[in-house]
Each structure stands twice: as structure tokens, then as C-alpha cells.
VOGU-3710 file (C-alpha; in Angstrom, 3 decimals, decimal comma):
1> xxxxxxxxxx> 139,796/69,494/-16,183  136,127/69,845/-15,186  133,494/67,917/-17,097  131,843/71,054/-18,475  135,111/71,923/-20,272  135,000/68,668/-22,231  131,310/69,062/-22,978  132,085/72,456/-24,543  134,421/70,706/-27,000  137,697/71,856/-25,504
11> xxxxxxxxxx> 139,516/68,596/-26,019  139,243/65,138/-27,569  137,120/63,834/-24,675  133,766/64,566/-26,399  134,633/61,927/-28,970  135,310/59,486/-26,133  131,917/60,238/-24,560  130,238/59,988/-27,958  131,761/56,571/-28,622  130,811/55,438/-25,131
21> xxxxxxxxxx> 127,189/56,526/-25,637  126,990/54,670/-28,957  128,371/51,530/-27,304  125,820/51,841/-24,487  123,013/52,144/-27,047  124,423/49,110/-28,902  124,640/47,047/-25,684  121,069/48,010/-24,797  120,000/47,059/-28,313  121,635/43,657/-27,950
31> xxxxxxxxxx> 119,718/42,872/-24,780  116,393/44,233/-26,025  116,708/42,671/-29,498  117,441/39,263/-28,038  114,561/39,614/-25,600  112,128/40,688/-28,345  113,056/37,657/-30,473  112,544/35,268/-27,553  109,241/36,918/-26,695  107,981/36,500/-30,279
41> xxxxxxxxxx> 108,931/32,813/-30,220  107,048/32,109/-27,021  107,831/28,874/-25,233  109,203/27,088/-28,322  112,611/28,500/-29,314  112,812/26,116/-32,242  110,589/28,414/-34,312  113,339/31,064/-34,323  115,106/31,388/-37,650  118,460/32,113/-35,951
51> xxxxxxxxxx> 120,040/31,678/-32,546  118,835/34,260/-29,996  122,237/35,964/-29,850  122,057/36,766/-33,576  118,981/38,931/-33,015  120,815/40,883/-30,345  123,921/41,299/-32,487  121,792/42,442/-35,413  120,462/45,373/-33,379  123,913/46,165/-31,936
61> xxxxxxxxxx> 125,622/46,138/-35,336  122,836/48,228/-36,879  123,541/50,801/-34,189  127,345/50,764/-34,358  128,139/50,319/-38,046  126,417/53,436/-39,487  127,163/55,538/-36,397  130,885/54,824/-36,325  131,110/55,020/-40,121  129,505/58,469/-40,069
71> xxxxxxxxxx> 131,771/59,516/-37,181  134,913/58,544/-39,120  133,669/60,266/-42,293  132,720/63,426/-40,391  136,121/63,646/-38,681  137,786/63,278/-42,080  135,666/65,810/-43,987  135,167/68,497/-41,327  138,786/69,808/-41,235  138,884/69,979/-45,034
81> xxxxxxxxxx> 135,587/71,903/-45,157  136,643/74,319/-42,403  140,003/74,932/-44,095  138,289/75,786/-47,357  135,778/78,124/-45,737  138,365/80,004/-43,668  140,743/80,241/-46,647  137,979/81,833/-48,768  137,413/84,458/-46,074  141,078/85,480/-45,730
91> xxxxxxxxxx> 141,618/89,072/-46,937  144,405/89,663/-49,493  146,529/91,532/-46,929  146,636/88,392/-44,778  148,908/86,731/-47,362  152,292/88,515/-47,338  154,425/88,691/-50,437  156,644/85,662/-50,844  154,268/83,275/-49,116  151,063/81,440/-50,038
101> xxxxxxxxxx> 147,554/80,917/-48,732  148,329/77,355/-47,620  151,250/78,574/-45,499  149,027/81,180/-43,841  146,380/78,526/-43,199  148,977/76,340/-41,470  149,612/79,264/-39,094  145,858/79,686/-38,587  145,503/76,026/-37,591  148,471/76,210/-35,232
111> xxxxxxxxxx> 147,186/79,371/-33,549  143,714/77,836/-33,265  145,115/74,702/-31,636  147,283/76,856/-29,370  144,296/78,895/-28,212  142,520/75,657/-27,386  145,503/74,518/-25,326  145,591/77,837/-23,480  141,974/77,305/-22,447  142,539/73,635/-21,665
121> xxxxxxxxxx> 145,504/74,294/-19,384  143,807/77,184/-17,612  145,997/80,026/-18,907  143,020/81,819/-20,462  139,252/81,603/-20,314  136,971/81,456/-23,335  136,021/85,089/-22,768  139,688/86,146/-22,633  140,408/84,266/-25,846  137,523/86,043/-27,565
131> xxxxxxxxxx> 138,925/89,393/-26,408  142,486/88,816/-27,601  143,708/91,503/-29,969  146,865/91,146/-32,055  149,473/93,730/-31,140  147,991/94,443/-27,730  148,601/90,990/-26,251  151,795/88,945/-26,336  150,042/86,098/-28,099  153,268/84,559/-29,378
141> xxxxxxxxxx> 154,626/84,322/-25,833  151,375/82,847/-24,521  151,368/80,224/-27,270  155,031/79,451/-26,584  154,102/78,647/-22,980  151,999/75,714/-24,217  154,564/74,519/-26,763  153,266/76,236/-29,915  156,274/77,895/-31,567  155,792/80,729/-34,066
151> xxxxxxxxxx> 158,457/82,566/-35,986  156,851/85,993/-35,508  154,035/87,704/-33,635  150,551/86,688/-34,758  149,104/88,927/-37,456  145,623/90,401/-36,793  144,122/88,603/-39,793  145,574/85,269/-38,656  144,202/85,756/-35,132  140,708/86,541/-36,439
161> xxxxxxxxxx> 140,818/83,514/-38,735  142,048/81,302/-35,872  139,119/82,394/-33,698  136,702/81,612/-36,535  138,413/78,268/-36,995  137,815/77,421/-33,315  134,144/78,445/-33,535  133,549/76,334/-36,640  135,398/73,363/-35,104  133,331/73,592/-31,912
171> xxxxxxxxxx> 130,093/73,864/-33,897  131,145/70,965/-36,060  131,839/68,773/-33,014  128,422/69,594/-31,573  126,695/68,824/-34,875  128,698/65,628/-35,203  127,630/64,438/-31,763  123,947/65,154/-32,425  123,874/63,547/-35,879  125,844/60,448/-34,828
181> xxxxxxxxxx> 123,560/59,880/-31,832  120,470/60,307/-34,010  121,839/57,778/-36,505  122,599/55,337/-33,676  119,093/55,739/-32,213  117,553/55,425/-35,686  119,456/52,203/-36,303  118,335/50,930/-32,925  114,683/51,685/-33,670  114,693/50,157/-37,158
191> xxxxxxxxxx> 116,514/46,959/-36,134  114,416/46,521/-33,013  111,080/46,936/-34,808  111,883/44,366/-37,524  113,016/41,780/-34,970  110,704/38,785/-34,757  110,958/35,012/-34,873  110,910/34,910/-38,698  113,561/37,617/-39,213  116,766/36,276/-40,836
201> xxxxxxxxxx> 119,060/37,718/-38,199  121,968/35,387/-38,916  122,160/36,491/-42,548  122,074/40,160/-41,572  124,764/39,711/-38,932  127,033/37,895/-41,369  126,581/40,724/-43,843  127,277/43,294/-41,140  130,448/41,499/-40,085  131,528/41,527/-43,738
211> xxxxxxxxxx> 131,198/45,319/-43,820  133,138/45,601/-40,560  135,965/43,458/-41,950  136,057/45,507/-45,148  136,299/48,661/-43,045  139,123/47,199/-40,975  141,008/46,217/-44,123  140,517/49,738/-45,490  142,120/51,379/-42,468  145,650/50,461/-43,577
221> xxxxxxxxxx> 145,001/51,785/-47,082  143,408/55,001/-45,850  146,216/55,519/-43,334  148,811/55,207/-46,085  146,853/57,611/-48,285  146,576/60,075/-45,392  150,305/59,936/-44,687  151,156/60,510/-48,333  148,693/63,381/-48,730  149,849/65,129/-45,550
231> xxxxxxxxxx> 153,457/65,020/-46,715  152,485/65,912/-50,270  150,632/69,102/-49,325  153,424/70,356/-47,068  156,005/69,421/-49,685  154,078/71,499/-52,199  154,237/74,421/-49,751  157,998/73,929/-49,479  158,577/73,968/-53,228  156,395/77,081/-53,492
241> xxxxxxxxxx> 159,056/78,978/-51,526  162,229/77,057/-52,435  163,430/76,012/-55,921  163,163/72,299/-56,534  166,368/72,395/-58,579  168,362/73,439/-55,507  166,736/70,688/-53,431  167,364/67,799/-55,818  170,535/68,990/-57,570  172,313/71,094/-54,949
251> xxxxxxxxxx> 175,493/69,893/-53,270  175,325/71,456/-49,794  173,026/71,255/-46,811  173,253/74,468/-44,759  169,878/75,593/-43,342  169,696/79,108/-41,948  166,432/80,412/-40,494  167,617/83,940/-41,211  167,525/83,229/-44,941  169,836/82,159/-47,795
261> xxxxxxxxxx> 169,612/78,490/-46,827  171,151/75,723/-48,901  168,744/72,798/-48,709  170,064/70,011/-50,928  169,117/66,398/-50,376  172,066/64,798/-52,184  174,564/65,038/-49,269  171,958/63,631/-46,890  171,078/60,886/-49,331  174,740/59,950/-49,643
271> xxxxxxxxxx> 175,087/59,571/-45,884  171,869/57,535/-45,707  172,893/55,120/-48,467  176,496/54,823/-47,202  175,459/53,871/-43,680  172,764/51,532/-45,010  175,299/49,822/-47,285  177,649/49,097/-44,396  174,717/47,848/-42,333  173,728/45,431/-45,086
281> xxxxxxxxxx> 177,331/44,255/-45,476  177,163/43,238/-41,816  173,603/41,936/-41,646  173,266/39,981/-44,890  176,225/37,550/-44,548  175,714/36,971/-40,824  171,943/36,685/-41,111  172,064/34,415/-44,160  174,706/32,108/-42,671  172,698/31,933/-39,448
291> xxxxxxxxxx> 169,581/31,036/-41,436  171,425/28,274/-43,337  172,779/26,822/-40,102  169,405/26,892/-38,343  167,501/25,384/-41,260  170,033/22,838/-42,552  172,519/21,897/-39,832  171,105/22,659/-36,385  169,285/19,956/-34,432  165,744/20,594/-33,319
301> xxxxxxxxxx> 166,910/21,247/-29,765  169,572/23,749/-30,827  167,133/25,462/-33,196  164,519/25,848/-30,453  167,064/27,823/-28,410  169,109/29,628/-31,077  166,252/31,010/-33,202  164,460/32,814/-30,320  167,834/34,058/-29,033  168,584/35,668/-32,406
311> xxxxxxxxxx> 165,109/37,161/-32,663  165,538/38,844/-29,274  167,708/41,362/-31,133  164,613/42,547/-33,018  162,904/43,484/-29,761  165,682/45,711/-28,411  164,749/49,441/-28,678  166,825/51,359/-31,190  167,830/53,891/-28,540  169,595/51,045/-26,705
321> xxxxxxxxxx> 171,466/50,203/-29,898  172,373/53,874/-30,187  173,799/53,939/-26,671  175,725/50,744/-27,443  177,175/52,446/-30,525  178,071/55,597/-28,590  179,665/53,962/-25,543  181,143/50,692/-26,808  181,407/50,256/-30,567  182,444/53,825/-31,419
331> xxxxxxxxxx> 185,414/54,034/-29,010  186,480/50,494/-29,963  186,574/51,279/-33,693  188,364/54,577/-33,030  191,067/53,121/-30,763  191,790/49,908/-32,669  191,130/50,850/-36,295  190,645/54,546/-37,114  193,526/56,063/-35,161  196,151/53,334/-35,862
341> xxxxxxxxxx> 195,314/53,434/-39,580  195,249/57,239/-39,697  191,595/57,530/-40,742  190,513/59,852/-37,931  190,064/60,207/-34,211  186,267/60,412/-33,825  184,138/57,758/-32,150  181,115/58,927/-34,161  181,427/57,635/-37,681  179,704/55,934/-40,575
351> xxxxxxxxxx> 181,301/52,647/-39,568  180,009/52,874/-36,000  176,417/53,457/-37,068  176,625/50,932/-39,900  178,005/48,096/-37,768  175,467/48,564/-34,977  172,620/48,961/-37,447  173,785/45,787/-39,164  173,574/43,922/-35,865  170,038/45,235/-35,441
361> xxxxxxxxxx> 169,082/43,953/-38,926  170,463/40,438/-38,412  167,185/38,990/-37,080  165,253/40,502/-40,008  167,462/38,784/-42,566  167,923/35,603/-40,524  164,292/34,978/-39,626  162,882/35,709/-43,084  165,607/33,722/-44,851  165,148/30,810/-42,463
371> xxxxxxxxxx> 161,424/30,618/-43,217  162,090/30,857/-46,943  164,760/28,118/-46,898  162,487/25,837/-44,874  159,792/26,323/-47,515  161,989/24,625/-50,139  160,553/21,080/-50,571  162,539/18,271/-49,011  162,203/16,334/-52,281  164,730/18,688/-53,905
381> xxxxxxxxxx> 167,275/17,904/-51,207  166,619/14,162/-51,446  167,027/14,266/-55,222  170,367/16,063/-54,858  171,583/13,532/-52,293  170,465/10,738/-54,598  172,704/12,120/-57,333  175,695/11,972/-54,980  175,915/15,608/-53,897  177,153/16,453/-50,419
391> xxxxxxxxxx> 175,134/18,541/-47,991  177,103/21,714/-48,676  176,810/21,187/-52,444  173,064/20,670/-52,066  172,737/23,908/-50,118  174,817/25,914/-52,607  173,441/24,481/-55,835  169,856/23,502/-54,974  168,463/25,066/-51,806  169,814/28,619/-52,052
401> xxxxxxxxxx> 168,970/29,049/-55,780  165,437/27,841/-55,069  165,101/30,253/-52,124  166,960/33,156/-53,793  163,902/35,315/-54,700  162,684/35,229/-51,116  166,155/35,930/-49,750  166,542/38,955/-52,046  163,160/40,179/-50,852  164,286/39,836/-47,224
411> xxxxxxxxxx> 167,441/41,821/-47,977  165,475/44,615/-49,647  163,080/44,801/-46,699  166,080/45,032/-44,367  167,456/47,838/-46,559  164,169/49,735/-46,183  164,441/49,345/-42,424  168,015/50,626/-42,463  167,177/53,689/-44,560  164,505/54,779/-42,091
421> xxxxxxxxxx> 166,586/54,375/-38,920  167,203/57,482/-36,814  168,399/56,957/-33,233  171,362/54,736/-34,081  172,550/57,303/-36,627  172,111/60,225/-34,223  174,222/58,603/-31,509  176,571/56,591/-33,694  177,343/58,677/-36,775  177,295/62,169/-35,298
431> xxxxxxxxxx> 176,021/65,254/-37,115  178,738/66,378/-39,489  178,164/69,067/-42,085  176,362/67,590/-45,080  178,392/68,998/-47,961  179,843/67,542/-51,133  182,710/70,051/-51,233  184,625/68,352/-48,416  186,720/66,252/-50,768  186,337/62,704/-52,002
441> xxxxxxxxxx> 188,545/61,353/-49,222  186,256/62,574/-46,470  183,130/61,524/-48,331  184,204/57,887/-48,646  186,104/57,598/-45,357  183,980/55,200/-43,223  185,506/56,604/-40,034  184,241/60,142/-40,687  181,105/61,491/-39,029  178,139/61,791/-41,370
451> xxxxxxxxxx> 174,435/62,569/-41,189  171,332/61,150/-42,869  167,913/62,197/-44,088  166,062/60,999/-40,988  168,397/62,863/-38,634  167,782/66,141/-40,443  164,025/65,586/-40,453  164,149/65,459/-36,661  166,467/68,457/-36,338  164,396/70,666/-38,669
461> xxxxxxxxxx> 161,174/69,986/-36,761  162,510/70,589/-33,253  163,134/73,844/-31,459  161,513/77,273/-31,666  161,104/77,493/-35,427  158,608/79,019/-37,811  156,541/76,164/-39,183  155,798/78,030/-42,406  159,457/78,646/-43,227  161,241/76,618/-45,921
471> xxxxxxxxxx> 163,783/75,461/-43,322  160,977/73,660/-41,473  158,877/72,561/-44,437  161,922/70,912/-45,988  161,424/68,100/-43,462  158,289/67,054/-45,337  160,108/67,066/-48,664  162,804/64,887/-47,116  160,193/62,567/-45,648  158,333/62,234/-48,932
481> xxxxxxxxxx> 161,568/61,458/-50,780  162,449/58,820/-48,208  158,949/57,360/-48,500  159,300/57,065/-52,269  162,668/55,306/-51,914  161,440/52,766/-49,355  158,235/52,224/-51,325  160,308/51,512/-54,412  162,387/48,950/-52,516  159,268/47,223/-51,221
491> xxxxxxxxxx> 157,691/47,135/-54,675  160,930/45,750/-56,106  160,971/43,046/-53,439  157,396/42,025/-54,269  158,163/41,997/-57,986  161,208/39,776/-57,513  159,244/37,302/-55,413  156,374/37,098/-57,888  158,617/37,017/-60,939  161,144/34,404/-59,873
501> xxxxx> 159,478/32,300/-57,194  159,264/28,600/-57,862  155,933/26,771/-57,809  156,055/23,328/-56,238  153,398/20,644/-56,113
//
């Protein structure tokens, strides 16, 4: 792509150049601020209130902190403002019966992004995009060429709104660049002019670093809030076109993009919890016994080798575990257990996914439990030995009860990890029909194929589908439900630790 394309705001590169310019201004400010402080001190540096580097960092931080803060705020607010303005301008005929304004706006954003990709990849010029007319151009086909799938041809009102969206976004990027650079230059000027030998640069830098650390700590919180809000808005769009009673209380999962879909979460939730239960039945005993051995019985030399070897399992990609389940574990369980016992003849089953997922979770349970058991004071063990207890009795009656809250927390965290797993389930458990009318025998048979919530989230968001349809938006409802479940498990784990942990002096 030529440089002039990026300067017009055709891609994310303008933000890169903007950040680079701010950093250049900050680096220049560091050098000039340090030099100005030294010049004001003359030959005797001892008259400086702070070290010379503090004066330079004061100018640099005064440039970067407000500029980058404004940049982050602008990028957060601009899409919301543009959405509201475009939505207010949509004519009533742009919102068909049976849909909502938010669903139409999701199409507007997708078409706008698609038009940008057409320009970026050289399929169309800016002039050709401005001249596009719905009905006269195969816009849906053009957008499909760059990976933007739409369920139907673009409506004229949506195309007009998408063009306006692009214009406002481009104008907003230009305004953002100008304002951020002005703020950076203003910060440079103010910090540079107040720099002298008596200026308390160290105090200002420490305060600036405090603000930077607070901002860094806020990123995790804001990211979580953003994830929840994005899923919440799309989930609201889903329930606007699909009854919530059918989603939460229905018994069958049978999506059909032609209509009359059955979108019930209960069959998917059953498969998710069933596979997770088997995984925990594998991971918890093995992981806990491994943790007891490493912390109580193993020599230092054995521990130094065994603990890293167990933790290697945590670094293996889940797709590798999925291939292991598909090629090795699945056929083994089918040939030696399922078929001889008359439970089925499929290599893809709940047991296959559960066993392999349990192996993947072993290092989570083992490592956390090992650290928790090691945190139990040695004085408790010595007191038990002094009363005549054996080592195994001490572990059962003293060490494990003292470490139990932490162990339960480790198990719940492993359960959260199991519930959110996808690739192992796709390759190991298959993709059977998610229905509760199959009979109790098939539902509880661990050698039957079964699907989970995460698998269906992936399947509903892939392929040439209409993003505004309930069959696609249901993925966000599934994701939000899964988020609530895992959040509840994490909160429960924290509550157990705080409620039952022992305090030792």
C-alpha cells in the first residue's frame, strides 16, 4: 500500500504514525529538558533539585501521558458518537419489520468496514466507492471477495449510511491526529518552559509514573468491561428477535438460517458440563496426588526434574491435544472399551474429550496445589510428628485440611478452564445433534458423541452467514452465558479462599 493511502485514513497505520510522532516529540523533550536544566545550573550541578535525567523524563511524560490518554479516550468515544449520529439519520424504511435499529447499524458498520477493505486491497478506488449505487452494483459479491459476508444484497439506505459512516470515521481520525499532536506539543512547551534548576522534577516524575501505573492497572478492568458490553449489546439484539424462553428452557438445538430455528442452550450446557466433569475426574486425583508427592515425598533433586516436566503439559497447544484425542485416545477407547462393552463404535465421544482435557488440566491442579501445600507451615507437620503420627497420617489429617481452601480454589479454576475449551472438544467429542429427546441412555453414555457451547459459538460465527440473523447472534448469547458461569466459578473460588483460609504467624 502506498503511503498516501495510509495518510488518507484507509487503515490502522495512521495511529501507528501518530504514536511514533508523539514518541519522537517525547524523546526530543527528554533531551531538551535535560539540557535546559543543566544549562540553568551552570558549572555546579549540585544546585539542581533533582538528577538531570528527571528533568528530561518530566518533559517526556508531560508529552506522552495526556497525548496517549486523549488518544485512548478518543478511540473509545468516537465509534459510539458516530453510531448514535448515523442511527438518528436512518429513515424509517431502512428498518424492516421484524428487525431493530441496532441490527441495521451492525450491517452499516460491516458494509463500511468492507468498503474500506475494498479500497485497501485495490478492488475499488475512493471515487468508485462514492459512486456505488445499491441495486446497480453487485455490492454483496464485492464485499464477499474481501471476506465480508452478508445474508442479502445491501439495501440503498444501508449503503448511504455506510458511506456516511466512512466519512465521519475518516474525519474523526484526522481530528484525532491534529488534537493529539497539539496536546503533545502543548505538554512539551509547558514542561520545557518551567524547567530550571529549582524545579522539583523528581516529584513530578514520581507523580506521573503513578498515573501511568494506575492507567496500566485500569486496562484489565476496562478490557473486561468492554468484553462484557460487546457481548451484552449483541445478546440484546438476539433476544429482540428470538424468545428468551426458548433459549433458556428449550430442549433442542437445531439452527436453520432459513427460519424456524430451535436455539436452546440446555443441550449444549449438558454436553459442556458432562465433558468438564469427566475432565475433572481425571485431573483432580492425578494432579492432587502428584502435588502431594512433589511437596511431601520427593527429594529436592527429583522435584527439580519432575515439577518442570509436569508443567510442560501446560505449554502444549490445545490443537495438539485435540489431534492426540482424534488419532490415539479416541480409537483406543473405542476398540478396548466402547465396542467390547456395547456402548458404541465411535472414536469421537465424551470420554475421549474428557480424558484428554483432564490430562491437559493436570498441571493446573498439580502446580497450584503444590504451591498451596508448601505454604502450610512446617510447624504443623512437626507438631503432628511429635504426637506420634506417621507421615501419611500427617498429610491426611493436618496438611490437606489446612490446604483444602486453596486446593478447592485450584479445582474450580481448572473447571473454568475446562468449560471454555474448544479444540479438544471439536476433535475429540465430535458434533452430534444437541437434543434432549434422544433418550436418557444416549445422554448419559460417555462413549456417545456430544457437543458443547464453545463448539457451537465457533460454528455459528463461521461461513457465509447473515450477521444480523438470530442464528448468528445466538453465539453472543452463548458466550455471555458461558462468561457468567466461569465468572461465578472464579468468584466462588475467591470466596472459599477468603472464608476458610488459615492465618499463620
